[in-house]
N, C-alpha and C positions, 0 to 999 in steps of 0.2 A: 468728359469721362473721368473722373476720379479713378485711380486703382484702389482697389485694396488693400489694406497693409497688413500683414501678418503680425500674428505679437510675435516679441523676440524667444528665441527657445526657453529661455529661463523662465516667464510666462506660462508656457505651456506644459512646460514641466509641473510647476508648481500646481497649474490647476488641476492636473493629474492627480495627484496627488491629493489635493483638498477632497477632490471626486471620490479618489477610493477609500479615506477615512472610513466611513460607515461600513463600510466594505471587512476590511480589515479589524476595525472594533468589533464586529460581530464574530468574526473569525476566532480572535484573542478570546472573548469569552466563552465560545464554542468549547476551545481548547482548555480555559482553566475547570469546565466542567466534566469533560470528557477524561480529564486527567489522570483524574483518581480511579476513576474505574477501569480504565487501560493500565494503571500500576497495581492493583487489587489481580485483575484477571494475568497477568506475567507471573507476578508472584506467586500466586494458587496454579501456573502453571509448571512454574520453578519448580514448587513445592514438590507436585506430582510426580515430574521428573524425574527429582532425587529417591520419590520413594516407589519408582519402577527400576531403579537403578539394578538392581539382584536379577531384574529379569531381562536385562539387556534389551530396551526399545527398541535402541538402532535397527534392530533386526525385525522388527513388527512395518515399517515400511514399506518394503515390498509385499507385504500381506494388504496393506493398504492402498497401494498401487492397485493389487488385484481386486480389491473389494472396489476400486472404483470403476476398472476395465468391464467390472461385469453388470455394472449399473447402468453405465454407458457406452453399452454393447454395439451400438449402430455406429460410434464412429474406432470404434475398437482400432481398428488398421491406423490411423490418424495419430492417435494417441500413443499406441506402439513407436510408430517412428518418431513422434516430437523426446518420447522417452531418450530413446535410440540416438537421436541428433543430440538428445545433453549432454548425452554421456560421453558421445564425441568430444561433443567440443566444451562443454563447459563441466565437466568431471573432474 
């Protein structure tokens, strides 16, 4: 009975890299198409943020959190607990 031989590790790695080429190429094409859109969205968001500076937009975040809590009222205690945990540990 002949023992099956494993290919050398370099050959295995090379075959994995060759097999992943179409996936990586597709992902890079997606990034090429998505970058201009993302760049435009970020640029417009920054312009909007600058226009809102006289109104102190950082004070709107508690308002947005309140609206979030209103519309997701079924999980209100969990949401409040998550926000408080974030404030204690990560703020």
